[in-house]
N, C-alpha and C positions, 0 to 999 in steps of 0.2 A: 430528514433526507428526501429525498424524493426518491421512491420505489415503483413508479408508475405515471407513463404518461397516457390520458386517457383524451382520445380524439373522437369531435364530430367529425361523420365519413363524408355527407351532402356540403358541397362547397366550401368543405376544409381541407380534405384529403382529396376527392374526387368531384368532377362537376357533377351536379345535381340536374338532370333532364327531363325530373317529374314533370312540369308543366304541358311540356311540349310534346311527353308524351302520352298526357293525359288529353291533349288536343286532337292527336293524331286516332284516338279511338273512341272519341264519342261525336255526334251528329251536331250538335250544338256548341257555341261558342263556348269560354271557358268562363264570362262573365254570366252567362245562362245558365250556364252547369251549376257555378257555385248558389247561384240565386234560388233553384229548383232542389237539391240537394240538402238534405241534412247537416248543416256544418261539424258536427262530432261525428260524421261519418267516417273521414279519412283518420282522425285522432284513435277512432274505435281499432281501425284496422293497426295502425300505430302499437296500439297497447295490447294488438291480440285477442281484443275481447270478440274480436268475428274474425273469418277466415277470409280468404281471397274472394272466394264463390258469394258467399254473402256481400262483401264493398260492391262488386257487380251488379248482383242477383238489385241492390238496395236504389241503386241507377236506374235500371229496367224500370223498377215498381214508379220512380220519378216519371217514366217517360221516354227515357234518355236512352238513345241505342247506342251499344257499348261493343268495342271489337278490342277485345283481352291480347288478343294475339297482337295486333298492330300495339299498342300500349308496349307491350315487352321487348317488341323487335326496336323500337325509338329508343326507350329507356336502357337496354343494353347499348346501343349505338354511341348514345350519346353519355353513358358513363365512361370517363375516363380522367387520367391523373392529372390534378394539379398542379404545377413546374413546381419540382422541388422536393414534392411532400415524399415521394416513392424513395429518394433520395436519403432525403431525413430519416424515415422510419428503416433505412439500410442498416443509416450510420446507429441507429437508436438500441439495434439488433447486438443482446447481448451487454447491453449498459445499464438497459430498466425494461420495465416489464410493458410490452405495447398494447394498449386496449384501444376496442372501438366505443365512445360514449354517445349513439346517434338516437334519434327519434326516426324510426324506419323499421316498415311489418317485416316481415318471414320473408322479403324480396333481398332482406341482406343476407341470405343462407348463399344465393346464389350468387351473390356481389362479392361474396369472400372467396367461392370457390373458382368465381371466371374473374374474378379483379385484382384485388387484394393478396391473393398467394399464401406465403410466407409472411408477410410485413407484419403482421398481427399477433401477438401470442393470445388475446383474447378476442373475440368478436363480441361486444354485450351490445343490444340495443331494446329500446322501447317493448319490443313482441317479447322479448324474454323478459324483461324488469315486470311488466305490468303497469309502467310510469310513463309520462312523457316528458323533458325537460320544456318549463322550467319548473315542475313542479319539485319539491323539494324531498320527496320520496324518490324520484329518479337517480338522485343522486348518492341518498341513503344506502337505497337498494344496492347501485354500483357499487360503492365501498365495501359493500357487505358481501356483493358476489366475489370481490377484489383481495377481501379479507385483509386490509389495509385502513390504515387511520385517515382522516380528512386530507391533512398536513403533506402525507407522503405521497398522494394523486395531484400530478400537473397537469391542469383541463385545457383545452381549449377549443372554441366553437368559433363560428363567423357572427354569430348572433349577439347582441349585448347583452341579449334579456338574460341566456342562458350561461353567459359569462357573470353577470353579477349575480344570478341563484345557487351557481358555485362557489363563490365567494362568500355569499351570505351560510353556507354549511361549514366555510373552514378552508374550502380546498384552494390554493394557488391557480388561476385563472388566467387565459392572456385570450383577446380577440385577435384572432385571424384574421389578417392581412398579404400573407406571405411566407412562407417556407422559411427565408432567410430572417423575418422577425422572429418566428419562434425558434429558431435555432438560438438566435442572440439572449432570447427570454430564457430560453430552456438553461442553457450556459450561467446566464444569472442566477440562475437556481442552484448550480452548482451538478446540473446533471454532464457528463461529461462527453459529449459530442463535440464535433469538430465544428469551428464558426464557420459561417457563412462567405464561400470564396467572394476577394471584390473584383469586380471587372464591369 
């Protein structure tokens, strides 16, 4: 029996404006930025191994001018609900535990406060778990935090590699392609959510 639905946030629940926000915050194009900075810099931030100040300082040391305030202005403005996902989460309230399962740094806290509201019962991300998808440790730590077995947690993500990794640890998993598809999949798992409206 499904006792929780764990959803990726960025490009599954809300639109991810990271690249456009980063482009607004630096003085080089993104291709050059990614060539000049340590490829593990952002994953380290997502895992909570460095803080945001370190993240920007690393880029300054690589000779890149950064404007964090511009980054956050564009990030906040561009983080918007994907069609039907807010309504789906509302419908899941009281039916099953609703949890996030996202690769995301400490900014998840402002996202939870400013955008997600009460639509999630648990907000868990890579910065809380110290591991990133698709590493098996992410899913194992997520399950431990939820105190549930793999077969009890339905997992939804827009990236195939993350879906496959969830399946590998025994979680029923679905690749996000729209809210209606998630509804139908959850119904098929026996989750008592209203079916998608035709029209």
